[in-house]
LUMVEXBA-618327 format. One line per field, with one value per atom (N, C-alpha, C): residue number from 1; x, y, z. Coordinates in steps of 0.02 Angstrom, whole numbers, plus 50000, padded with zeros to 5 digits. Atoms other than C-alpha are relative to their C-alpha. Example, Ala and Ser with C-alpha at 12.3 -4.5 7.8 and 13.67 -1.06 7.14 Angstrom:
2
n	(1_1_1_2_2_2)
x	(50045_50615_50045_49958_50684_49961)
y	(49941_49775_50060_49941_49947_50055)
z	(50000_50390_50000_49997_50357_50037)
***
This chain:
365
n	(1_1_1_2_2_2_3_3_3_4_4_4_5_5_5_6_6_6_7_7_7_8_8_8_9_9_9_10_10_10_11_11_11_12_12_12_13_13_13_14_14_14_15_15_15_16_16_16_17_17_17_18_18_18_19_19_19_20_20_20_21_21_21_22_22_22_23_23_23_24_24_24_25_25_25_26_26_26_27_27_27_28_28_28_29_29_29_30_30_30_31_31_31_32_32_32_33_33_33_34_34_34_35_35_35_36_36_36_37_37_37_38_38_38_39_39_39_40_40_40_41_41_41_42_42_42_43_43_43_44_44_44_45_45_45_46_46_46_47_47_47_48_48_48_49_49_49_50_50_50_51_51_51_52_52_52_53_53_53_54_54_54_55_55_55_56_56_56_57_57_57_58_58_58_59_59_59_60_60_60_61_61_61_62_62_62_63_63_63_64_64_64_65_65_65_66_66_66_67_67_67_68_68_68_69_69_69_70_70_70_71_71_71_72_72_72_73_73_73_74_74_74_75_75_75_76_76_76_77_77_77_78_78_78_79_79_79_80_80_80_81_81_81_82_82_82_83_83_83_84_84_84_85_85_85_86_86_86_87_87_87_88_88_88_89_89_89_90_90_90_91_91_91_92_92_92_93_93_93_94_94_94_95_95_95_96_96_96_97_97_97_98_98_98_99_99_99_100_100_100_101_101_101_102_102_102_103_103_103_104_104_104_105_105_105_106_106_106_107_107_107_108_108_108_109_109_109_110_110_110_111_111_111_112_112_112_113_113_113_114_114_114_115_115_115_116_116_116_117_117_117_118_118_118_119_119_119_120_120_120_121_121_121_122_122_122_123_123_123_124_124_124_125_125_125_126_126_126_127_127_127_128_128_128_129_129_129_130_130_130_131_131_131_132_132_132_133_133_133_134_134_134_135_135_135_136_136_136_137_137_137_138_138_138_139_139_139_140_140_140_141_141_141_142_142_142_143_143_143_144_144_144_145_145_145_146_146_146_147_147_147_148_148_148_149_149_149_150_150_150_151_151_151_152_152_152_153_153_153_154_154_154_155_155_155_156_156_156_157_157_157_158_158_158_159_159_159_160_160_160_161_161_161_162_162_162_163_163_163_164_164_164_165_165_165_166_166_166_167_167_167_168_168_168_169_169_169_170_170_170_171_171_171_172_172_172_173_173_173_174_174_174_175_175_175_176_176_176_177_177_177_178_178_178_179_179_179_180_180_180_181_181_181_182_182_182_183_183_183_184_184_184_185_185_185_186_186_186_187_187_187_188_188_188_189_189_189_190_190_190_191_191_191_192_192_192_193_193_193_194_194_194_195_195_195_196_196_196_197_197_197_198_198_198_199_199_199_200_200_200_201_201_201_202_202_202_203_203_203_204_204_204_205_205_205_206_206_206_207_207_207_208_208_208_209_209_209_210_210_210_211_211_211_212_212_212_213_213_213_214_214_214_215_215_215_216_216_216_217_217_217_218_218_218_219_219_219_220_220_220_221_221_221_222_222_222_223_223_223_224_224_224_225_225_225_226_226_226_227_227_227_228_228_228_229_229_229_230_230_230_231_231_231_232_232_232_233_233_233_234_234_234_235_235_235_236_236_236_237_237_237_238_238_238_239_239_239_240_240_240_241_241_241_242_242_242_243_243_243_244_244_244_245_245_245_246_246_246_247_247_247_248_248_248_249_249_249_250_250_250_251_251_251_252_252_252_253_253_253_254_254_254_255_255_255_256_256_256_257_257_257_258_258_258_259_259_259_260_260_260_261_261_261_262_262_262_263_263_263_264_264_264_265_265_265_266_266_266_267_267_267_268_268_268_269_269_269_270_270_270_271_271_271_272_272_272_273_273_273_274_274_274_275_275_275_276_276_276_277_277_277_278_278_278_279_279_279_280_280_280_281_281_281_282_282_282_283_283_283_284_284_284_285_285_285_286_286_286_287_287_287_288_288_288_289_289_289_290_290_290_291_291_291_292_292_292_293_293_293_294_294_294_295_295_295_296_296_296_297_297_297_298_298_298_299_299_299_300_300_300_301_301_301_302_302_302_303_303_303_304_304_304_305_305_305_306_306_306_307_307_307_308_308_308_309_309_309_310_310_310_311_311_311_312_312_312_313_313_313_314_314_314_315_315_315_316_316_316_317_317_317_318_318_318_319_319_319_320_320_320_321_321_321_322_322_322_323_323_323_324_324_324_325_325_325_326_326_326_327_327_327_328_328_328_329_329_329_330_330_330_331_331_331_332_332_332_333_333_333_334_334_334_335_335_335_336_336_336_337_337_337_338_338_338_339_339_339_340_340_340_341_341_341_342_342_342_343_343_343_344_344_344_345_345_345_346_346_346_347_347_347_348_348_348_349_349_349_350_350_350_351_351_351_352_352_352_353_353_353_354_354_354_355_355_355_356_356_356_357_357_357_358_358_358_359_359_359_360_360_360_361_361_361_362_362_362_363_363_363_364_364_364_365_365_365)
x	(50040_50001_50040_49968_50073_49969_50016_50078_49965_50040_49940_50054_49982_49991_49963_50059_49912_49972_50044_49784_49985_49998_49771_49905_50073_49601_49966_50029_49491_49924_50070_49334_49948_50036_49181_49933_50033_49088_49927_50064_48902_49941_50073_48804_50007_50037_48710_50017_49965_48787_50050_49924_48962_50021_49963_49094_50059_49936_49263_50009_49962_49383_50067_49934_49519_50050_49961_49652_50076_49927_49805_50015_50019_49844_50002_50008_49793_49930_50049_49627_49938_50044_49509_49997_50005_49578_49972_50025_49510_49926_50080_49322_49957_50032_49258_49996_49964_49358_49971_50012_49324_49927_50089_49120_49998_50035_49102_49979_50014_49108_49926_50060_48959_49931_50057_48825_49966_50050_48768_49984_50033_48662_50062_49963_48734_49993_50003_48656_50027_49996_48731_50008_49975_48776_50038_49947_48939_49985_50019_48899_50067_49952_49037_50009_50004_49081_50047_49933_49172_50049_49949_49319_50044_49962_49347_49982_50023_49256_50044_49967_49373_50054_49928_49532_49979_50001_49448_49944_50044_49282_50009_49986_49345_50025_49961_49451_49933_50047_49311_49935_50047_49184_50041_49975_49324_50005_49976_49360_49936_50052_49159_49970_50024_49126_50040_49952_49280_49966_50021_49188_49922_50073_49027_49947_50069_48923_49990_50039_48811_50012_49978_48874_49987_49995_48843_50012_49969_48925_49941_50040_48822_50058_49950_48913_49945_50006_48871_50051_49961_48959_50026_49943_49097_49977_50011_49063_49943_50045_48952_49927_50081_48807_49974_50027_48778_49989_50021_48743_49948_50073_48554_49957_50066_48385_49989_50007_48366_50046_49943_48535_49969_50026_48474_49953_50077_48296_50033_50008_48377_50042_49947_48518_49938_50051_48373_49947_50048_48254_50052_49954_48428_50003_49978_48456_49916_50058_48260_50000_49998_48288_50046_49930_48448_49980_49998_48344_50017_49991_48380_49947_50048_48283_50022_49985_48261_50089_49951_48399_50065_49933_48514_50057_49978_48664_50053_49958_48782_50054_49921_48961_50007_50000_49004_50095_49912_49182_50023_49994_49230_50017_49989_49243_49948_50051_49146_49937_50078_49007_49976_50019_49006_49960_50005_49007_49928_50074_48842_49962_50055_48749_49994_49989_48779_49953_49999_48759_49906_50059_48594_49943_50027_48533_49990_50010_48556_49978_50053_48468_49932_50081_48302_49991_50030_48314_49967_50055_48161_50014_49989_48181_50049_49930_48355_50045_49975_48471_50070_49939_48664_50051_49948_48808_50067_49933_48996_50049_49968_49109_50063_49938_49258_50046_49967_49344_50052_49966_49454_50040_49949_49516_50022_49986_49580_49933_50059_49432_49943_50035_49322_50021_49957_49453_49993_49985_49477_49934_50064_49300_49936_50069_49146_49990_50031_49157_49973_49999_49146_49954_50033_48995_49923_50078_48832_49962_50036_48803_49988_50016_48732_49955_50042_48635_50009_50015_48600_50004_50013_48622_49935_50075_48464_50038_49990_48483_50024_50006_48464_50069_49955_48612_50033_49964_48733_49973_50034_48661_49949_50064_48487_49956_50039_48418_50025_49937_48483_49989_50014_48480_50069_49937_48590_49989_50000_48643_50063_49920_48797_50006_49973_48910_50014_49980_48931_50073_49931_49109_50031_49974_49248_50054_49922_49395_50027_49967_49501_50082_49936_49640_50032_49965_49763_50032_49943_49851_49956_50020_49707_50009_49995_49759_50044_49940_49903_49980_50037_49791_49961_50031_49727_50050_49965_49783_50034_49961_49899_49965_50051_49758_49952_50056_49628_50034_49982_49760_50018_49984_49814_49947_50071_49623_49991_50033_49580_50053_49943_49725_49948_50047_49589_49993_50063_49500_50047_49947_49652_50044_49990_49708_49949_50058_49537_49992_50009_49554_50066_49945_49718_49973_50030_49625_49971_50038_49499_49994_49985_49576_50046_49924_49748_50042_49946_49869_50071_49916_50014_50008_50000_49973_50017_49968_50045_50059_49948_50206_50006_50011_50130_49982_50048_50036_50071_49911_50219_50044_49973_50283_50002_50037_50174_50013_49981_50245_50057_49952_50405_50013_50030_50354_49921_50061_50187_49979_50024_50184_50024_49983_50251_49945_50051_50150_49935_50071_50010_49939_50054_49891_49997_50003_49955_49965_50041_49874_49942_50068_49737_49965_50027_49698_50004_49987_49743_49934_50075_49596_49938_50068_49473_49962_50019_49490_49984_50023_49469_49910_50071_49308_49959_50041_49248_49993_50000_49263_49950_50048_49171_49936_50051_49026_49958_50029_49015_49958_50029_48989_49953_50064_48866_49982_50023_48800_49934_50076_48633_50000_49999_48709_49949_50046_48599_50025_49954_48745_50032_49951_48833_50078_49916_49001_50005_49971_48991_49996_50000_48961_50080_49948_49117_50054_49960_49190_49976_50024_49098_50050_49941_49250_50030_49968_49286_49917_50064_49112_49936_50041_49002_50002_49979_49080_50016_49979_49169_49940_50036_49007_49972_50021_48927_50043_49968_49085_49987_50010_49074_49946_50059_48890_49988_49969_48923_50037_49951_49049_49970_50031_48936_50036_49983_48969_50054_49953_49125_50063_49948_49215_50044_49945_49303_49975_50007_49348_49971_50024_49272_50043_49951_49444_50021_49955_49485_49956_50051_49314_50010_49992_49345_50051_49922_49530_49967_50040_49427_49973_50021_49322_50044_49932_49466_50030_49963_49556_49941_50065_49394_49982_50026_49358_50041_49941_49542_49988_49997_49522_49936_50065_49343_50023_49961_49446_50029_49943_49568_49949_50027_49429_49926_50048_49271_50036_49978_49383_50071_49926_49569_50059_49958_49642_50068_49971_49805_50016_49991_49891_50056_49963_50020_49973_50048_49893_49949_50041_49794_50060_49940_49978_50005_49982_49996_49950_50048_49833_50013_49989_49860_50054_49936_50039_49990_49978_50003_49936_50021_49848_50039_49960_49963_50061_49960_50091_49967_50020_49964_49964_50021_49937_49936_50078_49746_50000_49997_49684_49972_50007_49690_49955_50043_49570_49947_50057_49410_49989_49990_49393_49941_50036_49338_49923_50085_49173_49963_50035_49109_49975_50034_48997_50005_50018_48978_49921_50090_48780_49994_50020_48787_50008_49987_48879_49965_50059_48771_49944_50073_48615_50016_50007_48684_50021_49992_48743_49949_50050_48570_49953_50040_48520_50015_49988_48629_49972_50028_48579_50020_49965_48703_49982_50035_48596_49924_50078_48453_49957_50046_48307_50035_49979_48393_50068_49930_48549_50045_49949_48707_50050_49968_48797_50077_49927_48990_50043_49967_49121_50064_49947_49273_50069_49947_49449_50013_49961_49516_50089_49929_49692_49998_49996_49741_49999_49996_49678_49929_50065_49523_49936_50062_49359_49954_50042_49202_49937_50055_49024_49987_50033_48979_49940_50059_48834_50022_49967_48947_50013_49964_48993_49930_50061_48877_50005_50012_48823_50039_49958_48918_50074_49933_49067_50025_49991_49051_49998_50017_49014_50078_49925_49199_50040_49963_49277_50004_50000_49219_50039_49935_49300_50054_49930_49455_50028_49964_49472_49995_49988_49469_50087_49946_49631_50075)
y	(49965_49987_50074_49943_50176_50037_49946_50322_50051_49941_50444_50054_49951_50589_50065_49946_50762_50012_50025_50729_50075_49959_50846_50002_49978_50946_50038_49971_50969_50035_49972_51092_49965_50000_51052_50059_49937_51210_50036_49999_51187_50028_49973_51299_49964_50032_51209_49915_50057_51047_49980_50004_51072_49954_50050_50938_49994_50002_50895_49936_50063_50776_49992_50008_50706_49949_50033_50643_49971_50020_50530_49940_50074_50368_50004_49996_50320_50005_49963_50407_49944_50057_50231_49998_50013_50220_50068_49935_50406_49978_49995_50375_50017_49982_50391_50078_49915_50551_50064_49950_50629_50011_49997_50609_50041_49982_50685_50091_49929_50863_50013_50020_50805_50008_50001_50790_49955_50065_50625_49964_50037_50516_49948_50057_50362_49928_50056_50208_50028_50004_50179_49919_50069_50044_50013_50002_50008_49963_50052_49944_50000_50007_49863_49946_50041_49720_49925_50059_49535_50004_49964_49612_50024_49953_49758_49990_49998_49706_49957_50043_49565_50041_49952_49695_50060_49949_49840_50009_49996_49820_49994_50021_49767_50067_49931_49923_50060_49938_50045_49989_50029_49959_50000_49988_49970_50089_49916_50152_50038_49979_50186_49975_50013_50082_50041_49966_50176_50064_49960_50328_50022_50012_50270_50003_50011_50242_49922_50068_50077_49978_50010_50024_49904_50074_49856_49988_50003_49790_49965_50023_49749_49992_50022_49657_49957_50039_49626_49971_50044_49519_50059_49947_49613_50006_49996_49670_50051_49951_49772_49982_50022_49661_50031_49954_49727_50073_49928_49894_49987_50020_49839_50028_49990_49882_49967_50056_49708_50012_49967_49759_50045_49933_49925_49981_50029_49832_49965_50045_49693_50051_49968_49811_50056_49944_49944_49950_50061_49792_49962_50008_49735_50072_49931_49921_50011_49999_49916_49950_50059_49735_50029_49986_49807_50066_49928_49966_50062_49941_50092_50038_49956_50237_50063_49953_50403_50047_49977_50464_49966_50035_50344_50015_49976_50357_49947_50031_50256_50011_50021_50219_49977_50054_50164_49981_50034_50064_49973_50045_50028_50032_49948_50073_50016_49979_50150_49980_50019_50012_49999_49977_50032_50054_49906_50236_49990_49990_50224_49957_50046_50092_50029_49961_50165_50046_49934_50313_50020_50018_50274_49995_50041_50166_50064_49933_50336_50057_49940_50454_49976_50019_50345_49978_50012_50278_50025_49935_50367_50057_49946_50487_50027_49975_50518_50000_49988_50506_50011_49986_50555_49942_50061_50458_50025_49992_50453_49956_50049_50388_49983_50033_50289_49975_50035_50266_49957_50039_50130_49970_50005_50130_50067_49940_50255_50034_49969_50283_50024_49960_50317_50053_49947_50414_50066_49936_50541_50023_50003_50517_49991_50032_50435_50023_50012_50471_50078_49935_50657_50028_49975_50743_49989_50018_50669_49960_50018_50581_49904_50063_50396_49971_50036_50266_49927_50092_50073_50005_50031_49987_49983_50048_49916_49956_50048_49786_50062_49954_49934_50045_49951_50027_50020_50007_50085_50062_49956_50212_50040_49973_50242_50013_50001_50250_50010_49965_50367_50060_49927_50510_50047_49971_50668_49997_50021_50636_50046_50001_50727_49963_50037_50632_50068_49955_50724_50017_49995_50681_49943_50044_50600_49987_50012_50504_49950_50039_50446_49975_50011_50347_49967_50036_50310_49936_50055_50173_49937_50043_50070_49974_50028_50073_49959_50057_49968_49932_50058_49825_49985_50016_49843_49964_50049_49707_50044_49965_49784_50027_49977_49794_50039_49943_49884_50076_49916_50025_50019_49943_50063_49998_49947_50063_50049_49925_50207_50042_49963_50295_50034_49958_50330_50052_49936_50444_50052_49955_50537_50028_49982_50551_50051_49961_50600_50100_49967_50733_50070_49968_50807_50028_49995_50809_50068_49933_50921_50062_49948_51035_50012_49989_51020_49945_50025_50978_49985_50009_51017_49950_50037_50878_49921_50063_50739_49999_50025_50740_49956_50054_50685_49937_50047_50552_49958_50039_50496_49972_50035_50486_49940_50050_50349_49935_50073_50233_49983_50007_50251_49981_50016_50236_49996_49995_50188_50039_49946_50298_50042_49941_50441_50066_49954_50589_49989_50042_50473_50057_49968_50590_50058_49930_50743_49997_50005_50682_49991_50009_50620_50053_49948_50760_50079_49966_50858_49998_50032_50750_50037_49990_50792_50068_49939_50970_50017_49982_50967_49986_50023_50864_50044_49960_50975_50063_49943_51130_49991_49991_51071_49983_49998_51014_50044_49915_51182_50044_49947_51265_49958_50054_51118_49957_50051_51033_49942_50046_50963_49992_50021_50954_50035_49953_51113_50053_49953_51222_49968_50019_51097_49980_50006_51112_49929_50063_50953_49933_50042_50871_49980_50002_50901_49944_50055_50760_49921_50078_50628_49995_50008_50654_49937_50085_50478_49938_50047_50404_49991_50036_50420_49919_50064_50286_49965_50050_50211_49956_50046_50166_49957_50030_50116_49913_50053_49978_49961_50040_49937_49960_50037_49891_49941_50052_49797_49936_50061_49684_49969_50016_49653_50025_49963_49729_49948_50015_49675_49953_50032_49587_50052_49950_49755_50049_49968_49853_50073_49947_50019_50050_49954_50119_49974_50034_49985_50015_49988_50025_50090_49911_50221_50011_49991_50194_50024_50003_50150_50061_49944_50293_50067_49946_50419_50005_49991_50365_50037_50003_50371_50084_49932_50555_50046_49960_50605_50003_49990_50561_50049_49928_50668_50061_49928_50802_50037_49979_50806_50019_49990_50803_50059_49945_50919_50058_49946_51026_50006_49982_51088_49953_50028_50958_49972_50030_50913_49948_50072_50749_49994_50023_50788_49986_49994_50808_49931_50091_50643_49957_50053_50543_50004_49999_50607_49961_50055_50534_49947_50070_50371_49979_50025_50360_49995_50011_50376_49946_50048_50261_49931_50066_50122_49996_50003_50155_49979_50033_50111_49919_50048_49950_49997_50006_49999_49986_50014_49939_50048_49958_50029_49961_50040_49908_49962_50021_49857_49903_50088_49650_49978_50028_49563_49968_50037_49482_50063_49945_49661_50014_49975_49700_50069_49923_49886_50008_49988_49850_50018_50022_49797_50084_49956_49950_50073_49952_50077_49999_50008_50010_50036_49969_50046_50083_49933_50219_50046_49980_50248_50016_49981_50245_50041_49966_50361_50059_49931_50512_50040_49952_50608_50018_49981_50589_50026_49973_50708_50025_49972_50712_49955_50054_50585_50042_49971_50733_50002_50017_50699_50064_49946_50805_49956_50047_50758_50052_49943_50835_49963_50001_50864_50043_49974_50952_50053_49959_51100_50009_50019_51060_49960_50026_50973_50044_49938_51055_50030_49959_51125_49962_50045_51028_50048_49960_51085_49963_50060_51003_50030_49986_51007_49952_50050_50954_49986_50016_50937_49931_50057_50764_49953_50039_50653_49924_50082_50468_49962_50015_50436_49999_49968_50507_49955_50027_50415_49929_50078_50240_49995_49998_50290_49988_49984_50323_49923_50056_50131_49974_50052_50042_50014_49987_50141_49968_50055_50061_49937_50069_49886_50000_50030_49909_50008)
z	(50018_49994_50001_50002_49959_50049_49949_50070_49971_50012_50080_49982_49986_50023_49965_50022_49993_49933_50077_49846_49966_50049_49705_49993_49993_49706_49949_50056_49555_50017_49981_49591_49952_50055_49484_50017_49973_49527_49943_50020_49486_50059_49946_49613_50041_49944_49732_50004_49997_49666_49977_50015_49651_50038_49969_49712_49976_50019_49717_49985_50019_49646_50018_49976_49740_49990_50054_49654_50026_49944_49742_50002_49993_49821_50064_49923_49977_49999_49976_49968_50013_49984_49971_50091_49952_50153_50056_49950_50208_49981_50021_50134_50044_49971_50275_50027_49967_50335_49950_50053_50161_50001_49990_50191_50037_49937_50352_49994_50016_50286_49957_50056_50160_50023_49980_50292_49987_50032_50220_50081_49929_50337_50017_49994_50407_49962_49999_50320_49919_50042_50150_49958_50035_50024_49942_50047_49928_49942_50065_49749_49972_50029_49666_49942_50044_49544_50020_49971_49556_50006_50011_49502_50066_49967_49617_50062_49922_49776_50032_49973_49802_50045_49987_49806_50048_49959_49891_50018_49925_49968_50057_49918_50140_50027_49985_50131_50011_49994_50091_50061_49928_50219_50061_49917_50367_49981_49990_50326_50023_49978_50325_50070_49934_50477_50075_49955_50577_50009_49993_50524_50037_49974_50596_49939_50045_50431_50002_49987_50438_49919_50070_50261_49969_50021_50159_49931_50062_50009_49972_50042_49856_49927_50043_49709_49955_50093_49525_49974_50031_49402_49952_50044_49314_49932_50077_49129_49992_49992_49055_49970_50014_49035_50045_49941_49216_49999_50004_49148_49977_50032_49124_50060_49962_49192_50040_49952_49274_50053_49941_49370_50044_49947_49440_50024_49960_49481_50067_49958_49578_50052_49957_49669_50053_49949_49710_50058_49943_49787_50060_49933_49903_50026_49947_49951_50056_49971_50010_50056_49969_50077_50064_49943_50200_50023_49972_50251_49982_50022_50149_49982_50030_50130_49932_50012_50055_50024_49981_50175_50028_50026_50128_49947_50050_49998_49974_50041_49877_49992_50004_49855_49933_50071_49658_50009_49998_49696_49939_50069_49522_49941_50063_49340_49971_50013_49226_49985_50004_49216_50079_49945_49396_50012_49988_49401_49963_49999_49290_50003_49988_49351_50076_49929_49537_49999_50006_49479_49981_50020_49402_50054_49965_49534_50060_49949_49666_49958_50031_49544_50000_50022_49534_50059_49952_49695_50043_49959_49811_49961_50049_49658_50011_49990_49711_50044_49928_49838_49985_50011_49866_49971_50000_49795_49997_50011_49784_49953_50050_49659_50021_49981_49690_49933_50060_49505_50018_49986_49500_49926_50081_49300_49974_50034_49197_49961_50014_49104_50050_49946_49251_50044_49980_49330_49974_50054_49184_49976_50031_49125_50022_49990_49182_50072_49909_49376_49992_49999_49330_49960_50046_49263_50006_49961_49339_49937_50035_49181_50001_49962_49247_49939_50055_49144_49969_50035_49066_49938_50081_48910_49997_50037_48795_49956_50053_48668_49944_50065_48542_49993_49977_48619_50053_49947_48731_50031_49964_48869_49977_50028_48810_50053_49938_48975_50062_49973_49107_50020_49975_49197_50027_49972_49245_50086_49949_49432_50040_49993_49487_50088_49952_49620_50071_49970_49791_50015_49969_49805_49941_50030_49684_50022_49947_49773_49949_50056_49626_50018_49968_49719_49947_50055_49609_49994_50007_49675_49987_50022_49644_49920_50086_49452_49999_50025_49482_50016_50017_49502_49939_50083_49313_49961_50060_49188_49961_50039_49068_49939_50051_48944_50009_49988_49032_50019_49989_49097_49922_50064_48912_49981_50025_48861_50000_49957_48968_49969_50027_48879_49925_50025_48743_49988_49984_48828_50017_49964_48908_49916_50077_48712_49967_50024_48670_50031_49943_48818_49960_50018_48742_49917_50070_48557_49992_50002_48598_50045_49934_48740_50018_49971_48780_49961_50061_48644_50060_49949_48780_50050_49980_48861_49977_50031_48734_50033_49967_48804_50080_49933_48989_49979_50029_48886_49980_50009_48815_50051_49949_48970_50039_49985_49034_49990_50034_48903_50030_49980_48974_50073_49908_49166_50024_49976_49218_50042_49953_49357_49994_50009_49279_50014_50004_49328_49995_50009_49358_50043_49982_49490_49955_50059_49385_49942_50045_49244_49993_49990_49305_50005_49979_49380_49941_50034_49228_49942_50032_49127_50035_49959_49265_49994_50049_49237_49957_50094_49047_50032_50003_49101_50048_49961_49234_49957_50033_49129_49943_50054_48991_50021_49953_49108_50026_49954_49204_49940_50062_49034_49976_50040_48974_50040_49953_49118_49952_50035_49009_49933_50074_48837_49969_50027_48788_49939_50030_48723_49942_50019_48631_50023_49964_48729_50020_49968_48809_49951_50032_48657_49981_50037_48612_50043_49966_48742_49953_50038_48606_49952_50063_48488_50007_50000_48437_50026_49979_48509_49946_50073_48369_49968_50016_48287_50035_49965_48432_50032_49974_48518_49953_50061_48348_50008_50024_48336_50069_49933_48524_50007_49990_48512_49961_50056_48349_50021_49991_48424_50050_49952_48563_50062_49935_48730_50049_49959_48832_49944_50054_48648_49996_50019_48626_50090_49957_48793_49979_50023_48794_49954_50020_48755_49922_50077_48598_49952_50050_48515_50000_49999_48549_49956_50024_48488_49926_50074_48321_49986_50031_48331_49991_49991_48362_49916_50053_48198_49955_50034_48113_49991_49994_48166_49979_50032_48140_49945_50081_47960_49948_50041_47933_50027_49989_48018_49953_50040_47902_49932_50066_47750_50004_50002_47822_50063_49967_47928_49982_50019_47942_50032_49976_48039_49940_50036_47956_50007_50006_47919_50062_49933_48068_50061_49938_48203_49972_50007_48136_50003_50001_48124_50083_49926_48318_50046_49964_48369_49987_50024_48269_50052_49957_48344_50063_49917_48534_49997_49998_48505_49976_49999_48430_50043_49939_48573_50053_49950_48691_49979_50024_48595_49976_50024_48548_49927_50089_48388_49944_50063_48219_49950_50040_48136_50010_49958_48160_49974_49984_48187_49926_50053_48036_50011_49978_48117_50025_49992_48137_49926_50076_47962_50004_49995_47924_50008_49977_47921_50057_49924_48095_50035_49948_48145_49987_50018_48040_50036_49980_48111_50083_49933_48288_49992_50017_48230_50010_50024_48162_50078_49940_48342_50065_49951_48428_50010_50000_48520_49971_50045_48424_49950_50075_48278_50019_49980_48321_49935_50076_48191_49941_50064_48083_49973_50006_48065_50050_49969_48111_50041_49955_48255_50011_50022_48207_50034_49949_48333_49960_50034_48217_50033_49971_48262_49953_50040_48181_50003_49995_48262_50060_49922_48413_50050_49943_48554_49981_49998_48468_49957_50018_48439_49990_49996_48381_49983_50032_48329_49926_50086_48137_49977_50039_48029_49938_50072_47869_49993_50042_47886_49989_50048_47775_50018_49989_47800_49969_50053_47656_50029_49957_47737_50048_49930_47892_49967_50032_47793_49973_50034_47693_50059_49957_47859_50048_49970_47941_49942_50050_47771_50011_49990_47782_50070_49933_47958_49990_50025_47869_49993_50053_47788_50061)
***
């Protein structure tokens, strides 16, 4: 166990829904202490999965118990299949059985699936109870734990059922990243590379440093990404101005590929890697991104051993079918995020369906 150091704190200033993200090693053991200023009641559940629970569940419960909270651990099977309405119902029923009411709160302990699922449960249980995010993967620390988007998947597509429900606190314990298998550690950097592409090109050297040393500036890098996410969320919390849509760079096609592959066949970041490449190519066609900018994105993805070609088992027709159901296709119109240059993204209505089809075909090469 790494010694606790002073965490980096990133503010998410959303008025009466404002909260902080604390980033650094050893924060899980301080969970109970960190909750004290929030004024939460004592009854809570910790929602986790069958992979993360055995690693960190006991530590979370011990910290909560020491601080006087009455906590119950609820565990779902690991994997994208648990991000479902049926699993959400099961968790809500278990919470009722364990005596939870509208004064209880939820702790989400795990990666993006758990964060989205537990957040959705918290957002709908008794019409909404508080929750705390403890993200344990790269993707969840830099992206999904911040911003209040919660939801579950449907057979027809990803994240089609959900609510906006901001957490009360995010504890990004970078020590938990040490337990990630190499594949899961690397796939998370698709989201980090996305943030560099849309808002912070100067972050590229920090990303490259991780290739040489897995622990190089990791808390600083996670915090820098959270700050990007925070700023975008504050500018457009409910996706009404279009700013928050910038976070979807690479996700329109990426989500289509992820769904077409069957959830769990490609990790989220692996599918997003393919979407980032397609979006970069489309940015060269429909915007001002130059070949050097595109090459930087592709080379970073390759350096993290992320896929650059669609598996042959996934057909174009299936991908396009899932794309047609994407929430970013409004009333049949395509809202697609493009880059003018690295660090400068915008939402465009110029991208055509034929161009998207061509970009998918290009991913076969």
